[in-house]
PATI-714776 format. One record per residue (C-alpha): x, y, z; residue in one letter; chain. Coordinates in Angstrom, 1 decimal. Each point is the difference from the previous one (the first is absolute). Example, Ala and Ser with C-alpha at 12.3 -4.5 7.8 and 13.67 -1.06 7.14 Angstrom:
2
{node {12.3 -4.5 7.8} 'A' 'A'}
{node {1.4 3.4 -0.7} 'S' 'A'}
END
This chain:
246
{node {14.4 14.2 7.0} 'M' 'A'}
{node {-3.8 -0.5 0.3} 'T' 'A'}
{node {-2.4 1.3 -2.6} 'S' 'A'}
{node {-2.4 1.1 2.8} 'S' 'A'}
{node {-0.8 3.7 0.0} 'E' 'A'}
{node {1.3 1.7 3.2} 'L' 'A'}
{node {-2.5 1.6 2.3} 'W' 'A'}
{node {0.9 3.7 0.6} 'S' 'A'}
{node {-0.1 1.8 3.4} 'R' 'A'}
{node {-3.1 1.9 -1.1} 'E' 'A'}
{node {-1.9 -3.2 -0.9} 'T' 'A'}
{node {1.1 -1.7 3.2} 'A' 'A'}
{node {-1.1 2.9 2.2} 'E' 'A'}
{node {-3.6 0.0 -1.4} 'R' 'A'}
{node {-0.3 -3.8 -0.5} 'Y' 'A'}
{node {-1.8 -0.8 3.2} 'D' 'A'}
{node {-2.4 2.9 -0.3} 'A' 'A'}
{node {-1.0 -1.1 -3.5} 'E' 'A'}
{node {-0.4 -3.7 0.9} 'E' 'A'}
{node {-2.2 0.4 3.1} 'T' 'A'}
{node {-2.6 -2.5 -1.3} 'E' 'A'}
{node {2.7 -2.7 -0.3} 'L' 'A'}
{node {0.9 0.7 3.7} 'S' 'A'}
{node {-3.6 -0.3 1.2} 'S' 'A'}
{node {-1.0 -2.9 2.2} 'A' 'A'}
{node {-2.3 -1.4 -2.6} 'A' 'A'}
{node {2.9 -0.4 -2.4} 'V' 'A'}
{node {2.9 -0.6 2.4} 'L' 'A'}
{node {-1.5 -2.5 2.5} 'E' 'A'}
{node {-0.6 -2.8 -2.5} 'P' 'A'}
{node {3.5 0.6 -1.4} 'T' 'A'}
{node {1.6 -0.3 3.4} 'L' 'A'}
{node {-2.1 -3.1 0.9} 'D' 'A'}
{node {1.0 -1.7 -3.2} 'F' 'A'}
{node {3.7 0.8 0.4} 'L' 'A'}
{node {0.2 -0.7 3.7} 'A' 'A'}
{node {-1.5 -3.4 -0.4} 'A' 'A'}
{node {2.6 -1.0 -2.6} 'L' 'A'}
{node {2.9 1.4 2.0} 'A' 'A'}
{node {-1.1 -2.0 3.1} 'G' 'A'}
{node {2.7 0.3 2.7} 'S' 'A'}
{node {2.7 0.9 -2.5} 'G' 'A'}
{node {1.4 3.2 -1.4} 'P' 'A'}
{node {-1.2 1.8 -3.2} 'A' 'A'}
{node {1.8 1.9 -2.7} 'L' 'A'}
{node {-1.8 2.7 -2.0} 'E' 'A'}
{node {1.4 0.8 -3.4} 'F' 'A'}
{node {-0.6 3.7 -0.9} 'A' 'A'}
{node {-1.2 0.8 3.5} 'I' 'A'}
{node {-0.5 3.7 -0.9} 'G' 'A'}
{node {-1.3 2.1 2.9} 'T' 'A'}
{node {-1.0 -3.0 2.0} 'G' 'A'}
{node {-3.7 0.0 -0.7} 'R' 'A'}
{node {-0.1 -3.8 0.5} 'V' 'A'}
{node {3.3 -0.8 1.7} 'G' 'A'}
{node {-0.4 2.3 3.0} 'V' 'A'}
{node {-3.4 -1.2 1.1} 'P' 'A'}
{node {1.0 -3.6 -0.7} 'L' 'A'}
{node {3.0 0.5 2.3} 'R' 'A'}
{node {-2.5 1.4 2.6} 'R' 'A'}
{node {-1.8 -3.3 -0.3} 'R' 'A'}
{node {3.1 -1.8 1.3} 'G' 'A'}
{node {1.4 -1.2 -3.3} 'V' 'A'}
{node {3.7 0.9 -0.3} 'P' 'A'}
{node {0.3 1.9 -3.2} 'V' 'A'}
{node {3.0 1.2 -2.1} 'A' 'A'}
{node {-0.2 1.9 -3.2} 'G' 'A'}
{node {1.8 0.8 -3.3} 'I' 'A'}
{node {-0.7 3.4 -1.6} 'E' 'A'}
{node {1.5 1.6 -3.0} 'L' 'A'}
{node {-0.9 3.6 0.9} 'S' 'A'}
{node {1.8 1.6 2.9} 'E' 'A'}
{node {-2.8 2.6 0.1} 'H' 'A'}
{node {-2.7 -2.6 0.5} 'M' 'A'}
{node {2.1 -1.7 2.7} 'A' 'A'}
{node {0.6 3.3 1.8} 'A' 'A'}
{node {-3.8 0.4 0.3} 'V' 'A'}
{node {-0.3 -3.5 1.5} 'L' 'A'}
{node {2.8 0.8 2.4} 'R' 'A'}
{node {-2.1 2.7 1.6} 'R' 'A'}
{node {-2.5 -2.7 1.0} 'K' 'A'}
{node {2.4 -2.7 1.4} 'V' 'A'}
{node {3.6 -0.3 0.9} 'D' 'A'}
{node {2.6 -2.1 -1.8} 'A' 'A'}
{node {0.3 -2.5 2.8} 'D' 'A'}
{node {-3.7 -0.7 -0.1} 'T' 'A'}
{node {-0.3 -0.2 -3.8} 'L' 'A'}
{node {3.3 0.0 -1.9} 'P' 'A'}
{node {0.0 1.2 -3.6} 'V' 'A'}
{node {2.7 -0.5 -2.6} 'T' 'A'}
{node {0.2 2.4 -2.9} 'I' 'A'}
{node {0.3 -1.9 -3.2} 'G' 'A'}
{node {-1.6 -1.8 -3.0} 'D' 'A'}
{node {-2.5 -2.6 0.9} 'M' 'A'}
{node {1.2 -2.3 -2.8} 'A' 'A'}
{node {3.5 -0.3 1.2} 'T' 'A'}
{node {0.5 1.4 3.5} 'T' 'A'}
{node {0.7 -2.6 2.7} 'V' 'A'}
{node {-0.7 0.6 3.7} 'V' 'A'}
{node {1.1 -2.1 3.0} 'P' 'A'}
{node {-2.1 -2.8 1.2} 'G' 'A'}
{node {-2.6 -2.4 -1.3} 'E' 'A'}
{node {-3.7 0.6 -0.1} 'F' 'A'}
{node {-3.3 -2.0 0.1} 'T' 'A'}
{node {-1.6 2.7 -2.1} 'L' 'A'}
{node {1.1 2.4 -2.8} 'V' 'A'}
{node {-2.7 2.2 -1.4} 'Y' 'A'}
{node {-0.4 2.7 -2.6} 'L' 'A'}
{node {-3.3 1.9 -0.1} 'V' 'A'}
{node {-1.9 2.6 -2.0} 'Y' 'A'}
{node {1.2 -0.9 -3.5} 'N' 'A'}
{node {3.6 0.9 0.9} 'T' 'A'}
{node {1.6 -2.9 -2.0} 'I' 'A'}
{node {-1.2 1.9 -3.1} 'S' 'A'}
{node {2.5 2.7 0.9} 'N' 'A'}
{node {2.7 -2.3 -1.4} 'L' 'A'}
{node {-0.3 0.8 -3.7} 'L' 'A'}
{node {1.6 -3.1 -1.5} 'T' 'A'}
{node {-0.9 -3.7 0.2} 'Q' 'A'}
{node {3.6 -0.9 1.1} 'D' 'A'}
{node {-0.2 2.3 3.0} 'E' 'A'}
{node {-3.4 -1.4 1.0} 'Q' 'A'}
{node {1.5 -3.6 -0.2} 'V' 'A'}
{node {2.9 1.2 2.2} 'E' 'A'}
{node {-2.5 1.4 2.5} 'C' 'A'}
{node {-1.5 -3.5 0.4} 'F' 'A'}
{node {3.5 -1.5 0.3} 'R' 'A'}
{node {0.8 2.6 2.7} 'N' 'A'}
{node {-3.1 -0.9 1.9} 'A' 'A'}
{node {0.8 -3.7 -0.2} 'A' 'A'}
{node {3.6 0.8 1.2} 'R' 'A'}
{node {-1.4 1.6 3.2} 'H' 'A'}
{node {-2.6 -2.6 0.8} 'L' 'A'}
{node {0.3 -2.9 2.5} 'L' 'A'}
{node {-1.1 -3.4 -1.4} 'P' 'A'}
{node {-3.8 0.0 0.1} 'G' 'A'}
{node {-0.1 3.8 0.0} 'G' 'A'}
{node {-2.3 2.1 -2.3} 'R' 'A'}
{node {0.3 2.8 -2.5} 'F' 'A'}
{node {-3.1 2.1 -0.4} 'V' 'A'}
{node {-0.8 2.5 -2.8} 'I' 'A'}
{node {-3.0 2.3 -0.4} 'E' 'A'}
{node {-0.4 1.1 -3.7} 'L' 'A'}
{node {-2.6 1.3 -2.3} 'N' 'A'}
{node {-1.2 -2.2 -2.9} 'V' 'A'}
{node {1.0 1.8 -3.2} 'P' 'A'}
{node {-3.0 2.0 -1.2} 'P' 'A'}
{node {0.3 -1.0 -3.6} 'L' 'A'}
{node {-3.5 -1.4 -0.2} 'R' 'A'}
{node {-1.3 3.6 0.4} 'F' 'A'}
{node {1.8 1.2 -3.2} 'L' 'A'}
{node {-2.2 0.1 -3.1} 'P' 'A'}
{node {1.9 -0.4 -3.3} 'P' 'A'}
{node {2.1 3.1 -0.7} 'G' 'A'}
{node {-0.3 1.4 3.6} 'Q' 'A'}
{node {3.2 0.4 2.1} 'V' 'A'}
{node {-1.3 1.6 3.2} 'A' 'A'}
{node {-2.1 -1.3 2.9} 'V' 'A'}
{node {-1.4 2.3 2.7} 'P' 'A'}
{node {0.2 -1.3 3.6} 'F' 'A'}
{node {-1.2 3.0 2.0} 'D' 'A'}
{node {-2.1 3.0 -0.9} 'V' 'A'}
{node {-0.8 2.0 3.2} 'S' 'A'}
{node {-0.2 3.6 1.1} 'E' 'A'}
{node {3.7 0.4 0.8} 'R' 'A'}
{node {1.6 -2.7 -2.0} 'H' 'A'}
{node {0.0 -1.4 -3.6} 'L' 'A'}
{node {1.9 -3.2 -0.6} 'G' 'A'}
{node {0.5 -2.0 -3.2} 'F' 'A'}
{node {2.4 -2.6 -1.2} 'D' 'A'}
{node {1.6 -0.2 -3.5} 'T' 'A'}
{node {1.1 -3.4 -1.1} 'I' 'A'}
{node {2.6 -1.3 -2.4} 'D' 'A'}
{node {-0.9 -3.7 -0.4} 'P' 'A'}
{node {3.2 -0.8 -1.9} 'V' 'A'}
{node {2.4 1.0 2.7} 'E' 'A'}
{node {-2.5 -0.7 2.8} 'Q' 'A'}
{node {0.5 3.6 1.3} 'I' 'A'}
{node {-2.8 1.9 1.7} 'L' 'A'}
{node {0.3 3.7 0.7} 'V' 'A'}
{node {-2.2 1.2 2.9} 'S' 'A'}
{node {-1.0 3.6 -0.5} 'H' 'A'}
{node {-1.3 2.1 2.9} 'H' 'A'}
{node {-1.5 3.5 -0.1} 'L' 'A'}
{node {-0.4 1.1 3.7} 'T' 'A'}
{node {-1.7 3.2 1.1} 'R' 'A'}
{node {2.1 1.4 2.8} 'D' 'A'}
{node {-2.0 3.1 1.0} 'G' 'A'}
{node {-3.1 1.9 -0.9} 'D' 'A'}
{node {1.4 2.1 -2.7} 'D' 'A'}
{node {-0.8 -2.5 -2.8} 'G' 'A'}
{node {3.6 -1.0 -0.6} 'R' 'A'}
{node {1.0 -3.7 -0.3} 'Y' 'A'}
{node {3.3 -1.7 0.7} 'R' 'A'}
{node {0.9 -2.5 -2.7} 'R' 'A'}
{node {2.1 -3.1 0.7} 'E' 'A'}
{node {0.7 -3.2 -1.8} 'A' 'A'}
{node {1.7 -3.3 0.9} 'S' 'A'}
{node {1.0 -3.0 -2.1} 'R' 'A'}
{node {-0.7 -3.6 0.8} 'H' 'A'}
{node {0.6 -3.4 -1.5} 'R' 'A'}
{node {-3.2 -2.0 0.3} 'Y' 'A'}
{node {0.1 -3.8 0.2} 'A' 'A'}
{node {-2.8 -2.6 -0.1} 'W' 'A'}
{node {-0.4 -2.4 2.9} 'P' 'A'}
{node {1.2 -2.9 -2.2} 'A' 'A'}
{node {3.2 1.9 -0.8} 'E' 'A'}
{node {0.7 0.5 3.7} 'L' 'A'}
{node {-0.6 -3.7 0.7} 'D' 'A'}
{node {2.8 -0.8 -2.5} 'L' 'A'}
{node {2.3 2.6 1.7} 'M' 'A'}
{node {-0.7 -1.8 3.2} 'A' 'A'}
{node {0.8 -3.4 -1.4} 'R' 'A'}
{node {3.3 1.4 -1.3} 'L' 'A'}
{node {0.7 1.1 3.6} 'A' 'A'}
{node {-0.9 -3.4 1.4} 'G' 'A'}
{node {-3.3 1.1 1.5} 'L' 'A'}
{node {-3.4 -1.7 -0.4} 'E' 'A'}
{node {-3.4 1.7 -0.2} 'L' 'A'}
{node {-2.0 -0.7 3.1} 'E' 'A'}
{node {-2.9 2.4 -0.2} 'R' 'A'}
{node {-1.5 2.7 -2.1} 'R' 'A'}
{node {-3.0 2.2 1.0} 'V' 'A'}
{node {-1.6 3.2 -1.2} 'A' 'A'}
{node {0.6 2.1 3.2} 'D' 'A'}
{node {1.3 -0.1 3.5} 'W' 'A'}
{node {-3.4 -1.3 1.3} 'D' 'A'}
{node {0.6 -3.2 -2.0} 'G' 'A'}
{node {-2.7 0.5 -2.7} 'T' 'A'}
{node {0.5 -2.7 -2.7} 'P' 'A'}
{node {2.0 1.1 -3.0} 'F' 'A'}
{node {-2.1 -0.1 -3.2} 'T' 'A'}
{node {0.0 1.6 -3.4} 'Q' 'A'}
{node {-1.7 3.0 1.4} 'E' 'A'}
{node {2.7 0.8 2.5} 'A' 'A'}
{node {1.8 3.3 -0.4} 'R' 'A'}
{node {3.0 -1.0 2.1} 'K' 'A'}
{node {1.4 -3.1 1.7} 'H' 'A'}
{node {1.9 -0.9 3.2} 'I' 'A'}
{node {2.3 -2.9 -0.9} 'S' 'A'}
{node {1.9 -2.2 2.5} 'V' 'A'}
{node {3.0 -2.1 -1.0} 'W' 'A'}
{node {1.7 -2.4 2.3} 'R' 'A'}
{node {3.6 -1.1 0.3} 'K' 'A'}
{node {0.1 -3.8 0.3} 'P' 'A'}
{node {1.1 -1.2 3.4} 'A' 'A'}
END
């Protein structure tokens, strides 16, 4: 049983509409370029494929893509975009679910490894990626750097979005490494807000590197974004690439 919170039908139905910026060409094209170059002529497997924001256009680029997704509701939205023969999706936990075949690329984007709320499950996610990779294949993760540097002594919350229709802030438990992301979203023009919250286990890049070593993977590259900007102490997130030895 995974510790990941399960996405509901209501959340899945409005997911694409609320994440339009992430589906814009400015955001998506560098992501697809990065992943397609690593996949090469081989197939790719997306952990937590969701509604197919990345997997569907990557498949249209000519990369054979398969997916694993915990939420049947998210997968149902994806299935409206592409049929099962073109992009097969297995319902299951990304830390343990095994699908047929071997892949040149396994990838996990948009902070989704943090949905696994224990270190043990995150370690198993790395092992599952390694299990699916061909020798020489890569595992890619996109993940925010924990925002602890923005916490003054005694403060437990960090705002990440203050806009007309959305207020977002994270509350942080540094002992358990649990971050709760709070969202207040204005749905209409009557002044009412919808409140949602999701839990995440944050991890530092060095901790992920150790998880990779336990899975037999080696760090190949770490950058600050899909455009390849160098990763520095000012970076808010990282794209990390680990390689399975040939």
